[in-house]
N, C-alpha and C positions, 0 to 999 in steps of 0.2 A: 496776564501777559495781553498786549495789545493786539485786539481781534486783526490788525492789518499785517503783523509779523508773520511771514511765511512759515510754514515747520521747519524744523533743522534741515530735513530730508531734501527739502528743494533748494537749500543753500549752496550755491557753487555750480560750475558745469558738469552736468551728468554725461556718462561716456553715450557715444553716439550708439543708437538703437541699431542689433542686427540687421535690422530692414534696411536701414540706410546705409551700412556699409555693401550690401548686397546690390543695391543700385549704384555706388561707386565701383563696384567690381565691375557691374553693366555697362558703366559709362567707358570706364579704361578698356573694356574688349572693345567696344565701338572705337574709339580712338586708336587703338592698335591696329584694327581692322583697316581703318581709313589710311592710317599715316603708312602701315607696311608695304601698299601698293608704289607708293614715291619714295619714300625714306626707310627702307629696310634696315634693319641692324639694331642700332641703340636708342633708346626713348631719352626724352628731353629731360633735364635735370628736375628733382624732385619739385623746386619752387616753382619753376615753369610749367611743370604738368599739372601742379596741384591747381594752378592760376587757371590754365586752360578747361580744368574740367570743373572749376569752380566747387572746389571741395578743400577740407583743411590736409595740412601735411600728414596729420594724425592719420585720417580716414585713408588718405593716398595710402599709407605704409601698409594698411591694413588689409587693404586691396590688392597692392603688390605682392603681399605675402601669401594672400591666397593665391594668386595667380603663379607665382613662384613654385609653390606646394603642387600645382597640377601639372607644372612643368611647361607652361607658356612662356615662360622668360625667366631671366636668370640674373642674378646682381652680382657685381666685384667690387669690393671695396676700394674707392678711390679711381674706378674706372666708367664706373656707370650702370644700367639696366640695359639688358640686351633681350631681344625677342627670340623665343624659340629655346628649346632644351639647351639646358647646361652642355657645352662642348666636350668630350673626352678631353683629360688633362695629362694621361701617364702613356700617350701613344706616339711613338717619335713616326710619323707619316712618312716623311723622306727616307727614312731607312727602311721603312716596310714596304714603301713604293720601291725600293734599288732592290730589294730582295724578291720582289713578284711579278710574276709573268701577265700578260693580258689574259690568257686561259684560267690563272688561277682565280683572277678577278671575278671572271663569268662564272666559275665555279661556286664562289661566294655568293653571288647575285642568286644562282640557283637555290643556294639553301636558305637565304634570307626574304627575297621578293616574293616569291608565291605565298608564303606564311603570311606577308604583310597584306596583300590581297585580298585572304581570306578572312583576316580580321577587319580589313576595313569593311567586307561585306555583311558584317555583324554589328559594325561600331559606326561607320559613318554617317555623318548628320546629313540633312537636305543639303544645307549649303556647301558641305565638303564635295557631296556628289556635285553640284553644280559647278564648284571649282575645277573638277575632276572633266567634265564636258567642256569648260572653258578652253582649259588646258589642250585637250584633244584637238579641239577646231583650231588653236591657236598652231598646233604642228602641220596640220593640214593647208594653214593660209602662211605657212613661213615662205619669206620671198629668198632666203639665202639658208645653207647649212646651218649657220652660225646660230643665228634665229632659230632653226627648226631643234636645234641641240638645247638650245635654251629653254624651250617649251617642254620639251622632253625630259629633261632634268625637273623642271618644277612640277610634271605629270607624276613621274615617279616618287619624288618627295612628298607630293600632297596623298599617293597612296599611302606612303608611311606615316604621314600626320595623322590621317583618317583611321588608322588601325588603333590608333590611342593606345598606344604599348609604347612608354617612352624608353625602356631598354633596346627594343627593337629598332626604334626611331634612331637614337644614338648608333646604332650599329650600322646601319644604313649610312647616316652621317660619315661615319668613318670610312665605310667601303667606297663611298663616291669621293672622298679626300684622296684615298690611296688610288682611286681609278684615274683621277685628272691627273696625278704625278706620276703614273705608268706610261711609259713609252710603248706606243702599240705598233709603231712600226709598219703604219699600211696607209697607202695612199687615199687622198680624197676620192669621194665617191666622183661620177663625172656630173656635169652640170652644175650649175650656179646654185640651185636648189631640189628639193626632194619630188621626184616625179610625181605625178599624181597615183601610180601604183605603189608607191613606196609600202612594201609589207607593215609597216607600223602602224599606219593610219587604221586600218582595218582590226589588227590586233589590239590597238587601245581602245577601239569602240567596242570590241568583246569584253574585254576587262571591267570598261565602265558600266556595260550593261549587267553583266554579272553582279556586279556591285550593287547597282541599283537596284536590283532584283531580288537582293538578300542572298546570293547564291554562294557561299564561302568556297565550294568545292569547285564549282564552275569558274571562280573568279582564280583560285590556285592555278588551274589547269589553263586557262587563256594565258596566265602570266608568265608559266612554264613554257606553253608554247611559243610566245612572244620572244622570251629570253633565248628559245634553241635557235630561231631564225637569226637571231641578231649573233649569235653565236655561229652558227650555218656562214653567214656572211663574213664574218672575222675571219675564217679560217679558209673561205672559198670553198666550203664543202656545198654539194647541190642539195637543193630542197629536197 
């Protein structure tokens, strides 16, 4: 045999090493983190995304499958790839909202969100804690009630995400969908923006502090106290 002829095992393209796929997964995470702030929702098509990352489509598909398994994204044939957990498909949110009262929504929040805060204290990464701090500051700096409500929603969802429990995260997403659809029948608070003494500012700080200190019981208690104040204001109950 000619000495220049390569061994049969080296002929043809070998599958990408696991280390290479891990690098693609890291690149994909970074891409999602960068674009999610400006273009949340659907990722670009595979061809465009593979070109942006400088990887083959086969490598990209393996990385997408890995993140889908983690619940970081979900794919729908014919529609594309979407960031976040797969949404529940069997719940009729409008019908559920029609049969739900604001107080029932609050009771559901009491059942779910303290546990999420507790799990976040155990599982949150440093970057996730930093994100919580950022959203808490956004609530304080809000110039309108609408802006405050947007940051508040992101704050509570970030806690659920930091809990690293996909079932509870899906429950909170469903609860929030119902919450947005329920007619609350309450007047908009006075003023164009939350006052500096708004109770949620200190509440949010206590929740984040307990999560950052890895104190699950205190995180759950702080969330419970926060929700109690929200409920008190909802029904006009004295603190």
